C-alpha positions in Angstrom: 88.8 78.9 56.4 92.6 78.6 56.3 93.1 82.5 57.6 90.9 81.4 60.7 93.4 78.4 61.0 96.3 80.5 60.8 94.9 83.1 63.2 94.4 80.1 65.8 97.7 78.7 65.7 99.2 82.1 65.9 97.5 82.7 69.0 98.2 79.4 70.3 101.9 79.7 69.4 102.1 83.4 71.2 100.4 82.0 74.2 102.8 79.4 74.4 105.8 81.1 73.9 104.4 83.8 76.6 104.3 80.6 79.1 107.8 79.4 78.2 109.4 82.6 78.3 107.6 83.4 81.8 108.6 79.9 83.0 112.6 80.7 81.9 112.4 83.8 83.8 112.2 85.8 80.7 109.8 88.2 81.8 109.7 91.0 79.5 109.8 88.5 76.3 106.9 87.0 77.9 105.3 90.5 78.5 106.0 91.1 74.6 104.2 87.7 73.7 101.5 88.8 75.6 101.0 91.9 74.3 101.1 90.9 70.8 98.2 88.4 72.1 96.1 91.1 73.6 96.0 92.4 70.1 94.7 89.3 68.4 92.3 87.8 70.7 88.7 88.0 71.2 88.0 90.9 73.9 85.6 88.2 75.8 89.2 86.5 76.4 90.9 89.6 76.8 90.4 89.6 80.9 92.8 86.5 81.3 95.4 87.4 79.1 95.5 91.0 80.3 95.7 89.8 84.2 98.9 87.9 82.6 100.3 90.6 80.9 100.0 93.3 84.2 101.6 90.2 86.5 104.5 89.5 84.0 104.8 93.4 83.6 105.1 93.9 87.6 107.5 90.5 87.7 109.8 91.9 84.8 110.4 95.0 86.9 108.4 97.3 84.5 105.6 98.0 86.7 105.3 99.2 90.6 103.2 97.6 92.6 101.1 100.7 92.6 100.5 100.2 88.7 99.8 96.2 89.0 97.1 97.6 91.5 95.7 100.0 89.2 96.1 97.2 86.2 94.3 94.6 88.5 91.5 96.8 89.8 90.7 97.8 86.1 90.8 94.2 85.1 88.6 93.3 87.8 85.8 96.3 87.2 85.7 95.5 83.6 85.2 91.9 84.4 82.4 92.7 86.9 80.8 94.8 84.6 80.8 92.1 81.9 79.6 89.3 84.3 76.8 91.8 85.3 76.1 91.9 81.6 75.8 88.4 81.0 74.0 87.7 84.1 71.0 89.2 83.1 68.2 87.1 82.4 67.4 86.3 78.6 64.9 84.9 76.9 63.7 81.4 76.4 65.0 79.9 73.2 63.8 76.6 73.6 67.5 75.2 73.8 67.0 74.3 77.6 69.5 72.6 79.1 72.2 73.2 76.7 72.0 77.1 76.8 72.0 76.7 80.8 75.2 74.5 81.0 77.1 76.8 78.6 76.0 80.0 81.0 76.8 78.2 84.2 80.2 76.8 82.3 81.1 80.7 81.5 79.8 81.9 84.7 82.2 79.7 86.7 85.2 80.6 84.3 84.3 84.2 84.9 84.2 83.6 88.9 87.6 81.4 88.6 89.5 84.2 86.9 87.5 86.9 89.2 88.9 84.8 92.3 92.6 85.1 90.7 92.5 88.7 90.3 91.0 89.4 93.7 94.0 87.1 95.3 96.4 88.8 93.2 95.2 92.4 94.1 95.5 91.3 97.6 99.1 90.6 97.1 99.5 93.9 95.4 98.2 95.7 98.3 100.4 93.6 100.9 103.7 94.2 98.8 102.8 98.1 98.7 102.9 98.3 102.5 
């Protein structure tokens, strides 16, 4: 159990450090922290972090607008596939409303993240013109 707690603390620390570095304008250091975080997190949470990595790499000058578009497009495609896979009807488990509430919450979270991805993708397209 202590290993789980340490891993969670490390993820939280990396996330916090990445945010601090980004806010301070130290974009390359933010990218480093985010890339370490990608290695440690659950793949289902990976979408949001990969989105942030793509944005931080672009702002740091490590990627061109075309590379940003490519990363965002891939992230969006993967997230849509995951959303489609998870939104298929499942057999009733008898837990009723609780399961529906969790599914609705997860669906909203995915929809919100996809909206951010689409917005940033549109901005990247605008920058490349």
